[in-house]
TINUMI-987377 format. One record per atom (N, C-alpha, C, O, CB): x, y, z. Coordinates in steps of 0.001 Angstrom, whole numbers, plus 500000, padded with zeros to 6 digits. Glycine has a CB too. Example, Ala and Ser with C-alpha at 12.3 -4.5 7.8 and 13.67 -1.06 7.14 Angstrom:
2
513190494310507800
512300495500507800
513200496700507800
514236496681508465
511308495527509046
512850497750507080
513670498940507140
512900500030507870
513409501138508039
514084499402505725
END
This chain:
313
878409592563368535
878028592295369932
878179590806370224
877738589968369438
876563592759370213
878791590482371332
878980589090371727
877697588529372328
877020589200373107
880141588964372729
877370587293371958
876206586604372511
876687585556373502
877523584717373169
875346585952371385
876159585605374717
876475584621375752
875246583734375960
874148584215376240
876902585322377096
875463582428375815
874341581499375881
874410580623377131
875488580225377574
874309580625374634
873245580337377681
873089579356378747
871943578441378357
870829578905378114
872829580042380135
872209577144378297
871196576166377937
870895575322379162
871775574639379685
871657575280376745
869654575370379618
869230574644380810
868531573367380363
867487573408379711
868291575519381710
869124572234380724
868614570943380272
869469570430379129
869549571067378078
867137571052379838
870104569294379322
870990568754378289
870535567364377863
871326566423377796
872441568704378793
869239567259377578
868717566047376968
868904566121375458
869802566808374970
867226565845377328
868065565419374729
868200565344373276
868196566735372644
869084567056371855
867073564497372684
867206567562372983
867118568885372382
868178569828372934
868786570581372173
865738569469372607
868407569802374230
869388570705374824
870773570515374248
871467571490373961
869433570512376310
871187569265374075
872504569007373483
872567569513372043
873588570046371607
872827567504373528
871475569341371315
871447569802369928
871494571325369854
872190571877369003
870194569279369218
870766572010370729
870812573473370753
872217573943371106
872688574945370569
869783574039371759
872889573228372005
874254573608372394
875198573560371203
876063574426371068
874770572687373505
875049572565370338
875972572447369206
875471573154367941
876095573050366884
876214570987368900
874353573868368047
873826574579366886
874709575746366469
874653576199365326
872433575077367174
875524576230367404
876490577290367103
877864576867367616
877955576010368495
876054578650367742
878922577451367083
880265576984367444
880725577370368841
881629576732369382
881240577506366467
880121578412369449
880577578827370771
880142577819371825
879147577115371652
880039580224371114
880892577755372913
880563576857374013
879622577569374982
880011578581375564
881847576378374742
878396577075375174
877480577742376089
877851577501377542
878582576570377878
876066577278375840
877327578365378384
877508578236379829
876869576938380301
875812576546379806
876900579453380580
877505576277381253
876968575041381802
876773575144383296
877552575794383993
877877573878381479
875733574504383783
875468574476385220
874800573161385552
873987572653384780
874581575681385665
875144572611386701
874623571310387108
873500571491388118
873660572175389129
875744570435387701
872356570867387829
871258570807388791
871255569392389350
870899568459388630
869862571181388131
871643569197390620
871860567839391126
870608566984391177
870691565775390958
872448567905392485
869444567572391460
868235566761391612
867019567591391212
866562568444391972
868089566241393075
866501567335390011
865335568090389538
864076567748390329
863111568513390314
865100567819388056
864074566608391021
862897566239391813
862811567002393130
861766567011393779
862910564754392093
863900567634393519
863928568482394721
863702569917394266
864642570589393839
865297568339395513
862461570391394355
862116571697393821
862947572820394402
863492573639393662
860679571972394062
863049572868395722
863821573931396356
865295573839395963
865943574852395702
863673573865397883
865811572615395924
867209572444395549
867469572838394106
868493573447393793
867633571015395769
866527572484393218
866685572841391809
866661574349391624
867475574902390886
865587572193390965
865722575017392298
865642576476392182
866898577123392750
867416578087392187
864390577013392908
867388576590393870
868613577135394444
869800576983393511
870601577906393359
868911576464395761
869915575808392882
871011575583391940
870901576508390734
871903577053390271
871026574124391480
869689576683390230
869479577563389080
869745579022389440
870310579770388643
868055577408388546
869334579423390642
869564580794391081
871056581095391177
871517582144390728
868887581042392431
871810580159391772
873251580353391866
873910580363390502
874833581141390260
873869579276392724
873440579500389606
873993579463388254
873677580742387487
874504581226386715
873453578254387496
872482581289387699
872125582542387036
873072583658387463
873512584464386644
870669582926387352
873371583689388737
874293584708389253
875673584566388609
876290585559388222
874410584604390789
876153583318388497
877471583091387883
877451583408386391
878411583964385857
877919581639388099
876368583059385728
876248583330384298
876320584826384017
877054585260383129
874937582755383754
875563585610384770
875560587060384568
876936587632384890
877404588540384203
874476587735385443
877589587108385928
878897587633386338
879956587419385266
880930588169385202
879343586977387636
879777586397384419
880771586097383388
880538586886382094
881296586734381136
880762584611383086
879521587706382058
879205588452380840
879606589914380984
879716590447382088
877709588344380515
879822590545379833
880134591969379826
878888592817379722
877828592307379356
881069592294378689
878984594106380035
877800594976380037
877178595171378664
876020595579378567
878159596312380600
877923594888377601
877381595032376250
877040593701375603
876597593676374455
878359595771375384
877234592596376310
876929591282375746
875420591070375644
874658591501376509
877563590173376597
875011590405374583
873624589965374478
873511588616375168
874394587771375021
873156589881372984
872434588401375919
872263587191376717
871143586334376150
870093586838375752
871973587544378181
871388585028376121
870359584076375714
870282582959376745
871296582357377098
870652583502374298
869076582688377224
868836581536378094
867821580645377394
866733581098377040
868327581976379525
868170579386377194
867275578423376553
866869577363377571
867726576709378165
867954577766375313
865563577192377774
865057576195378715
864571574991377911
863531575046377255
863905576783379612
865347573893377974
864968572655377299
864813571520378306
864796570349377925
866010572282376233
864702571857379575
864638570855380644
863216570327380784
862253570946380330
865123571453381985
863111569157381429
861802568596381742
861748567106381483
862222566629380452
860732569289380940
861170566369382420
861035564925382260
859586564477382133
859324563285381975
861677564222383422
858652565399382198
857239565034382101
856883564590380688
857418565111379709
856353566211382521
855965563611380592
855398563162379335
853876563162379494
853359563539380546
855940561738378933
853161562739378446
851702562872378480
851050562054379594
849957562397380045
851124562454377152
851698560985380043
851111560149381089
851600560500382492
851228559827383453
851412558707380806
852425561540382631
852958561916383942
851847562440384842
851033563244384390
854064562973383794
851785562012386103
850745562506387018
850804564018387188
851868564629387091
850880561834388379
849648564603387442
849518566058387475
850446566692388510
850999567765388266
848076566444387769
850623566043389662
851441566665390703
852911566740390280
853604567700390617
851309565885392019
853373565758389563
854760565794389087
854924566828387971
855939567521387901
855195564400388588
853920566923387105
853981567940386043
854098569323386653
854957570112386258
852735567865385132
853244569614387607
853216570979388132
854334571244389135
854588572398389479
851879571252388782
855003570200389606
856244570421390352
857303571002389413
858066571883389809
856749569093390999
857353570511388166
858268571074387180
857871572504386813
858728573374386655
858301570197385924
856575572738386679
856098574086386381
856508575052387485
856920576180387213
854571574093386206
856393574606388728
856745575459389864
858216575856389816
858551577016390059
856437574745391187
859091574917389508
860516575239389404
860730576280388310
861473577243388497
861352573963389111
860081576083387177
860233577036386074
859738578424386469
860426579418386235
859475576543384837
858561578497387060
858002579799387430
858885580515388445
859060581731388367
856590579629387994
859433579781389383
860300580411390385
861606580892389758
862154581918390163
860598579430391530
862097580158388779
863304580601388090
863029581858387270
863839582784387267
863846579487387188
861900581896386580
861546583084385808
861408584295386729
861776585408386351
860237582853385025
860877584082387939
860795585178388903
862183585681389281
862367586878389501
860039584729390158
863169584774389358
864551585188389630
865065586094388509
865758587077388771
865472583950389785
864732585767387283
865140586618386159
864478587985386268
865103589010385995
864782585955384808
863208587993386669
862499589260386814
863106590169387859
862885591380387832
861074589006387155
863874589599388788
864518590395389834
865877590932389410
866504591675390166
864674589570391085
866344590573388220
867624591099387738
867510592595387464
866403593092387257
868075590352386460
868616593321387457
868562594749387114
867970594967385721
868116594123384836
869969595368387186
867306596098385539
866636596393384276
867602596372383099
867245595913382013
865951597742384353
868826596865383303
869786596903382200
870221595492381791
870591595265380639
871013597739382594
870177594552382728
870490593151382396
869324592503381659
869516591827380648
870822592345383675
868117592714382171
866939592145381516
866799592648380089
866334591912379219
865680592476382306
867191593877379839
867044594459378505
867930593774377473
867682593877376272
867366595937378546
868967593070377940
869897592390377017
869537590924376816
870236590215376092
871328592495377537
868460590456377444
868158589036377503
867082588619376495
866091589319376286
867720588669378899
867311587456375879
866275586735375136
866164585343375735
867165584642375889
866600586668373596
864946584947376071
864701583660376728
863930582762375754
862900583173375219
863905583849378079
864424581538375522
863748580581374651
863235579407375469
863995578776376204
864693580088373538
861959579119375344
861330578000376046
860921576938375034
860174577230374100
860101578477376870
861400575715375209
860971574590374374
859656574057374927
859599573545376045
862061573460374331
858600574186374125
857280573703374516
856864572589373558
857715572010372883
856231574862374517
855577572284373489
855135571075372809
853888571297371970
852878571803372459
854878569991373812
853969570912370693
852792570925369825
851726569981370364
850559570356370477
853172570534368385
852126568750370697
851165567785371211
850541568214372520
849354567985372752
851821566459371385
851333568834373377
850786569324374630
849759570414374426
848746570459375124
851886569827375508
850015571298373469
849145572453373261
847840572110372566
846811572718372862
849865573490372467
847856571138371637
846699570948370744
846159569523370705
845413569190369785
847072571356369355
846503568674371661
846092567271371586
844582567090371511
844111566117370922
846621566524372776
843816568004372094
842355567859372085
841685568753371055
840463568900371071
841796568168373454
842454569346370168
841882570245369170
841487569475367915
842229568595367477
842875571362368818
840319569793367321
839903569142366073
840338569912364836
839920569577363727
838401568971366054
841167570936365001
841396571908363932
842729571761363217
843273572758362743
841301573274364487
843274570556363123
844514570371362368
844280570686360882
843191570442360362
845046568918362540
845296571225360204
846639571531360702
846645572790361565
845927573751361289
847610571698359535
847463572768362610
847521573863363566
848514574920363120
849571574605362573
847890573344364948
848167576163363358
849087577277363186
849267577947364540
848636577566365526
848567578292362114
850123578938364572
850351579652365836
849096580349366341
849017580707367516
851463580674365665
848110580546365465
846868581217365883
845772580249366309
844715580694366757
846352582079364761
845984578951366188
844963577981366577
844790577990368094
845779577876368819
845336576563366082
843551578123368595
843347578092370048
843856576778370646
843681575710370059
841853578283370385
844478576871371803
845028575683372436
843920574812373024
842857575296373413
846026576077373523
844208573505373076
843254572544373637
844037571359374181
844148570336373505
842205572080372564
844583571475375387
845367570369375949
844477569194376327
843294569365376618
846152570840377175
845060568000376318
844311566794376666
844927566057377842
844546564922378129
844228565870375474
845877566687378528
846565566016379635
847152567068380566
847249568245380218
847681565061379110
847538566622381749
848240567516382670
849538568002382048
849956569135382284
848522566811384008
850178567150381256
851412567540380561
851168568778379700
851935569739379760
851941566374379686
850099568754378898
849786569909378062
849437571132378880
849857572242378556
848651569584377133
848668570934379941
848312572058380805
849560572662381433
849669573879381576
847329571611381900
850500571797381805
851739572298382389
852552573109381396
853070574172381738
852570571150382909
852669572617380169
853408573356379144
852786574726378900
853497575723378773
853452572558377836
851463574772378836
850796576056378608
850948576987379812
851038578204379649
849310575835378301
850975576418381020
851205577243382210
852598577860382169
852771579018382549
851030576405383495
853585577108381715
854935577639381587
854981578744380527
855609579782380736
855922576513381232
854325578520379410
854273579545378362
853663580840378903
854186581928378666
853461579038377148
852552580709379632
851866581883380166
852722582610381190
852774583840381205
850540581482380792
853396581844382049
854265582462383062
855387583241382395
855720584348382819
854852581392384007
855968582665381355
857061583341380665
856571584602379957
857221585646380023
857719582395379660
855433584507379283
854914585681378572
854601586822379533
854901587980379244
853659585311377778
853992586494380687
853675587526381658
854915588178382236
854981589399382374
852844586952382764
855909587349382577
857141587888383150
857918588696382118
858539589704382455
858016586756383698
857886588256380859
858581588979379794
857991590369379603
858716591356379484
858512588196378481
856664590430379577
856001591725379410
856305592658380582
856532593852380392
854485591533379270
856307592102381791
856573592925382972
858042593294383090
858373594378383570
856127592199384227
858933592395382652
860364592594382877
861112593240381740
862263593645381904
860988591310383166
860469593347380572
861085594081379482
862178593342378732
862993593972378058
861635595323380002
862215591994378835
863148591273377969
862388590734376762
861258591156376518
863854590116378743
862972589822376009
862315589213374860
862289587709375056
863199587143375660
863032589587373535
861250587058374548
861157585613374701
860658584950373426
859961585552372609
860242585265375861
861043583680373289
860574582802372222
859963581572372854
860583580936373706
861726582416371252
858756581228372447
858160579945372803
858200579083371552
857538579382370558
856684580108373353
858980578013371607
859135577103370470
858291575860370732
858677574998371522
860642576722370243
857147575770370075
856325574564370198
856854573538369196
856682573675367985
854795574875369948
857493572520369734
858197571529368922
857273570347368637
856512569919369505
859491571051369631
857350569821367402
856599568621367049
857297567401367654
857937567526368698
856468568478365500
857194566255367044
857795565039367605
859288564985367310
859709564756366177
857103563786367045
860070565201368350
861528565260368215
862113563850368233
861661562985368982
862150566117369346
863132563635367391
863819562347367431
865286562549367072
865678563586366537
863152561330366467
866078561540367377
867497561595367055
868276560592367876
867715559976368782
868045562995367283
869565560409367584
870401559497368362
870472559938369829
870483561133370124
871818559422367758
870519558984370721
870684559305372132
869411559672372853
869468560201373963
871634560404372270
868241559402372245
866988559712372930
866857558859374186
867244557690374203
865781559484371993
866311559454375226
866160558782376512
864960557848376449
863819558297376556
865999559809377664
865208556553376277
864115555592376178
863419555372377512
862344554775377562
864631554276375649
864019555845378581
863412555706379887
862267556674380134
861561556551381135
864444555888380930
862068557646379225
861001558633379413
859676558193378817
858715558961378830
861407559948378805
859599556970378291
858361556445377701
857882557325376557
856681557525376377
857264556331378766
858821557846375790
858476558580374583
859622558390373595
860671557848373942
858217560103374884
859412558837372371
860423558642371348
860131557398370536
860895556433370570
861805558552371973
859007557418369791
858552556226369085
859598555714368103
859797554505367984
857257556517368351
860267556623367401
861258556179366419
862360555379367092
862729554312366602
861856557379365675
862890555866368194
863945555141368896
863448553796369407
864185552810369374
864478555973370055
862212553746369877
861650552491370382
861471551484369254
861762550301369427
860306552745371081
860991551947368091
860811551045366955
862151550510366454
862264549334366106
860075551763365821
863155551370366419
864473550926365953
865081549935366938
865725548969366529
865417552131365759
864884550165368219
865370549194369205
864709547836368987
865349546798369154
865100549695370641
863423547842368613
862733546586368331
863359545880367137
863495544657367136
861245546838368076
863745546656366111
864402546073364946
865735545433365330
866090544366364828
864620547140363868
866461546089366216
867808545625366554
867819544475367548
868663543584367458
868609546760367108
866888544488368496
866949543538369599
865918542424369523
866068541379370157
866781544261370877
864869542658368739
863783541695368720
862792541890369846
861778541194369907
864332540318368781
863070542830370744
862125543143371823
860902543833371225
861054544668370333
862792544047372916
859710543512371682
858515544113371086
858401545600371398
858758546053372486
857273543392371573
857896546350370420
857592547766370612
856084547911370752
855333547482369877
858135548636369427
855642548511371845
854211548700372085
853756550028371508
854357551068371780
853892548634373591
852701549995370716
852118551202370130
850699551321370652
849878550424370457
852147551162368555
850413552430371317
849147552583372010
848094553334371196
846953553457371641
849374553290373305
848449553833370023
847533554619369202
847378553939367846
848210553105367488
848043556082369035
846329554272367076
846127553648365769
847272553936364794
847970554942364923
844819554123365170
847454553046363822
848555553199362873
848344554358361910
849292554784361250
848739551926362093
847116554882361813
846889556050360953
847074557369361705
846766558434361171
845488555992360358
847574557303362940
847896558512363701
848955559316362962
849955558754362515
848384558155365128
848748560631362827
849626561494362040
850531562316362942
850088562914363922
848804562417361141
851817562330362583
852804563085363342
853796563764362400
854047563294361290
853542562166364328
854351564874362868
855452565564362203
856711565240363005
856857565686364144
855201567134362106
857626564459362410
858856564069363097
859989564988362667
860318565069361483
859213562588362802
860582565678363633
861655566628363325
862949566140363961
862986565797365143
861300568062363828
864005566115363162
865301565633363626
865899566638364602
865725567846364444
866260565393362435
866597566138365604
867089566968366712
867878568193366246
867616569302366711
867956566135367625
868833568013365344
869672569136364916
868900570134364073
869202571327364100
870868568630364137
867901569664363318
867060570580362555
866241571465363494
866167572680363313
866130569798361611
865629570836364497
864858571611365472
865755572628366171
865351573769366392
864198570677366509
866964572217366514
867887573115367209
868287574291366332
868389575417366819
869130572354367655
868513574051365057
868873575142364156
867733576157364043
867973577364364033
869232574590362767
866499575666363958
865355576580363878
865215577381365168
864998578592365129
864057575800363594
865339576705366316
865216577392367597
866329578416367764
866079579529368228
865243576386368752
867548578056367393
868673578978367525
868466580217366668
868668581340367129
869979578286367141
868060580008365412
867827581143364512
866649581992364988
866695583220364918
867572580646363080
865597581334365471
864437582077365957
864763582866367218
864231583958367420
863280581127366226
865628582328368062
866035583059369269
866795584320368887
866569585386369460
866905582167370186
867692584199367922
868413585391367452
867441586428366898
867577587623367163
869448585009366375
866456585958366124
865499586904365551
864614587514366629
864274588695366559
864635586215364494
864241586718367624
863416587243368713
864124588358369457
863474589245370011
863045586131369682
865466588326369477
866223589367370184
866051590738369542
866374591757370154
867700589005370223
865542590768368311
865341592036367614
863904592546367727
863586593602367181
865713591884366156
863041591823368419
861658592266368593
861590593325369694
862549593491370448
860733591064368932
860473594038369796
860363595057370852
860472594449372248
860078593302372463
859038595807370723
861001595210373184
861111594768374571
859748594364375109
858744595030374855
861724595872375445
859724593265375855
858475592780376426
857698591835375537
856605591401375900
857620593919376763
858248591506374370
857546590677373393
857870589202373582
859026588837373793
857904591111371977
856843588351373507
857014586903373436
856507586424372091
855353586670371738
856269586184374599
857355585745371337
857005585238370017
856778583738370090
857604583005370634
858104585572368989
855654583280369539
855343581855369459
855705581344368074
855303581929367069
853845581590369770
856463580251368019
856889579671366746
856755578151366797
857293577514367702
858348580076366419
856044577566365836
856005576118365689
857314575655365070
857795576249364105
854793575672364826
857883574606365618
859151574057365136
858924572606364724
858667571750365571
860270574163366230
859018572331363429
858819570978362925
859491570795361588
860176571688361091
857343570661362810
859289569623361009
859907569312359716
859064569767358539
859574569931357430
860158567830359608
857768569973358775
856858570306357687
856346569091356941
855582569231355986
857533571222356729
856754567891357361
856327566648356709
855563565802357712
856087565462358773
857546565859356138
854343565466357384
853519564645358266
853452563223357730
853198563010356544
852102565240358405
853677562255358601
853575560851358207
852755560102359247
852713560479360418
854983560208358046
852104559033358797
851375558178359733
852355557221360403
853457556989359906
850242557390359006
851938556679361527
852783555702362204
852946554462361333
854013553848361314
852190555323363578
851894554097360617
851998552965359705
853043553197358628
853818552298358301
850658552686359065
853066554422358069
854072554743357052
855473554751357644
856432554348356986
853769556099356411
855593555205358877
856892555197359550
857410553767359712
858585553493359469
856791555885360925
856527552866360123
856916551462360266
857314550879358910
858276550117358813
855764550638360886
856566551241357866
856898550768356538
858244551271356056
858979550534355398
855836551176355574
858582552516356374
859874553075355973
861017552367356685
862054552101356077
859922554577356266
860841552063357953
861870551315358678
862060549924358070
863183549436357947
861498551197360169
860957549302357697
861043547977357077
861777548062355738
862578547189355405
859630547378356878
861497549118354975
862154549283353671
863651549513353835
864454548965353080
861528550454352897
864026550325354825
865434550659355011
866242549468355515
867402549304355136
865568551819355980
865648548641356359
866429547607357039
866020546191356672
866544545220357217
866313547779358514
865066546081355730
864732544795355114
864244543741356112
864392542540355887
865931544264354385
863669544207357203
863087543237358139
862054543940359006
862021545166359111
864188542575359024
861234543139359607
860178543657360468
860645543705361925
861385542839362390
858909542793360340
860192544739362624
860335544737364063
859066544186364684
857996544269364083
860641546150364593
859171543627365871
858005543070366543
857209544213367180
857733544963368004
858428542015367616
855944544335366791
855105545441367248
853859544881367924
853219543965367407
854718546373366066
853523545437369078
852321545071369808
851396546282369790
851765547360370257
852651544615371278
850201546103369255
849242547202369140
848266547181370301
847883546120370794
848482547123367810
847861548403370742
846848548521371778
847425548372373161
848626548166373336
845776547505371570
846545548479374149
846980548417375534
847720549675375921
847781550627375144
847857547203375765
848283549689377117
849059550846377549
848190552059377797
846964551967377853
850107551178376525
848837553182377943
848171554436378304
848298555423377146
849365555992376919
848776555037379610
847197555619376418
847200556534375272
846566557877375615
846274558669374718
846466555905374095
846352558139376886
845750559425377274
846635560584376817
847862560516376890
845533559490378809
845989561638376351
846712562827375934
847288562739374534
847977563657374088
847802563101376892
847015561637373831
847566561452372498
846512561803371445
845404561268371468
848064559999372311
846860562701370527
845957563092369451
846164562192368245
847248561641368053
846171564566369066
845122562043367430
845241561259366207
845883562059365083
846498561482364186
843879560761365771
845748563370365121
846206564204364005
846937565417364566
846318566291365172
845009564647363098
848260565474364363
849043566617364831
849763567294363662
850943567630363761
850061566171365899
849044567489362560
849624568243361447
849759569715361842
848922570249362570
848752568096360162
850816570364361359
851056571770361678
851439572537360418
851928571962359446
852160571908362746
851206573847360454
851636574761359409
852080576054360090
851239576860360487
850490575022358360
853361576256360226
853840577460360895
853630578676360002
853956578655358816
855326577319361269
853078579740360592
852869581008359884
853786582105360414
853759583230359915
851409581448360007
854588581790361409
855505582759362010
856921582450361542
857429581348361751
855415582732363569
857548583429360910
858913583274360393
859056581961359608
859951581169359902
859935583314361554
858198581723358624
858235580444357901
859522580231357113
859845579099356755
857063580357356962
860266581310356837
861541581127356133
862522580278356946
863397579625356377
862170582490355820
862379580284358275
863282579493359111
863008577993358995
863865577178359336
863159579926360564
861816577627358514
861472576211358414
862366575475357421
862497574253357481
860015576056358007
862984576227356505
863901575619355556
865156575063356201
865917574347355551
864281576613354520
865386575378357471
866537574823358192
866329573349358545
867272572670358951
866797575630359467
865100572854358393
864831571426358611
865155570690357314
864307570562356430
863329571176359050
866389570210357213
866890569639355959
867083568125356006
867349567510354973
868192570287355598
866957567527357159
867200566090357293
865961565321356844
864887565478357425
867571565724358759
866104564491355813
864974563680355373
864703562582356395
865573562227357190
865243563070353976
863491562056356361
863150560992357306
864054559763357121
864531559230358123
861678560590357138
864315559288355893
865245558155355760
866637558450356336
867248557577356953
865378557772354295
867143559682356137
868445560039356696
868413559986358219
869307559422358849
868868561436356225
867387560573358795
867291560604360245
867137559213360839
867771558889361843
866135561471360668
866296558388360223
866121557020360711
867437556248360650
867767555496361566
865042556291359894
868177556439359572
869454555733359422
870450556157360487
871215555329360982
870041555982358035
870452557438360848
871377557910361884
871024557333363249
871909556940364008
871371559438361948
869739557283363560
869331556698364841
869680555213364869
870169554700365875
867813556901365082
869424554527363754
869740553097363665
871235552864363865
871635551989364633
869290552526362303
872063553656363166
873517553496363277
873988553765364702
874872553071365203
874238554435362297
873408554763365353
873795555094366727
873447553958367683
874267553568368515
873109556390367179
872222553426367562
871833552324368449
872652551067368165
872989550319369083
870337552020368296
872971550836366883
873773549681366539
875168549797367152
875696548821367686
873863549527365020
875759550976367078
877077551198367664
877040551031369172
877935550416369751
877594552586367304
876004551577369819
875881551452371275
875711549987371682
876251549555372700
874688552288371789
874963549234370888
874776547819371164
876084547060371045
876370546171371847
873742547228370224
876886547417370030
878179546755369846
879104547042371019
879830546156371469
878836547206368534
879083548273371517
879924548639372656
879501547857373905
880346547354374645
879846550163372920
878190547760374130
877695547026375301
878111545563375240
878519544978376243
876164547133375400
878002544978374041
878374543579373900
879870543395374115
880302542405374706
877966543053372524
880661544355373632
882114544263373813
882486544384375285
883371543681375773
882831545353372997
881791545296375998
882063545471377429
881645544248378237
882234543918379266
881342546708377957
880587543578377719
880080542415378448
880978541218378282
880696540153378831
878685542068377989
END
C-alpha cells in the first residue's frame, strides 16, 4: 500500500520529518499564520488538493509540526494558533468516512508544555499533566481536540510529546533553542542569557532522531484500532543539566562562551524534565545521535553560515 504524506509546518522538526523517509511529501504554502481565517482557508484548500492527488487505496498521513508559540507567548496568541488547529481538524472530520478511515494524523506536542508544573519527574505517558503556561495549556487543548475528533471521525492519531529539540537551522528568533544560542555565543562572543538555574535538567533530542521516532510511531499508529489516539514521549533518553551542557561545549571547542545568568522571563520553565517513555519503547533506540555529535553538527552549521555571511558582506 502506498503512503501519501503531508507535513504541515517546515521548521526544524517539520523539515526533519520530511526527510525521515525517501519519498517527497506533499507541500502547501500558508502565506500568513497570524491571519487565522487566511491560514484555515489555505489549509482547507491544501487538504482538498492533497486528497485529490491520492488513490482510493493509499494510506494517508498528515503531520502537524507547525507553531510559533513558546512558553512566554501571550495567551491570546497561543490560542489563536489553537483555533487554527481546531478548525483544520474539523475540516478533516468533514471528509468522507472512507477517506478518514485511511488517515493517520501525527501532532507534535511538548513535554515541557505538558508537565512544567508537575513534581513527578521522571514523566511517563501516564503522568497527569500539569502545565505552567498558556503555551502548555494550548498544547494540551490541541491534543484534546485531536483525540476527540479522532474518536468521532474514526481515523488514527499520534500525539508525540517531544523533549528539547535541537539541530542545525534552529530559528533563533523564537526565543528558544538553548543549544543554538549557546553555540552562537561561542562563535560570536555575543552573550547568551540563561534564565533558569544551571542544575535545570533537560532531555535534548537531535532533530533527525526525533523525526525518525515520530515517523516510525506514525506508521505503527496506523495499525491501531480506528478512533484511537496514541500518546508517545519522544526524546533521547539522556538527561543533562544546563551546567553539564555548557561544560561539554567548553570541552569540545576549548573556550568559554559569554553567559549571563538570571533576568529575563523564566515563566513556564520547569527545573526537572526527565522522562521515561513506556509506550513503544523499542522505538526509542532510533535516537542514536550522541550529544557531542549533535553539538558538533550545530557548531559546524553555524560556523558555515557565519562564513557565508562574511563572504557576502
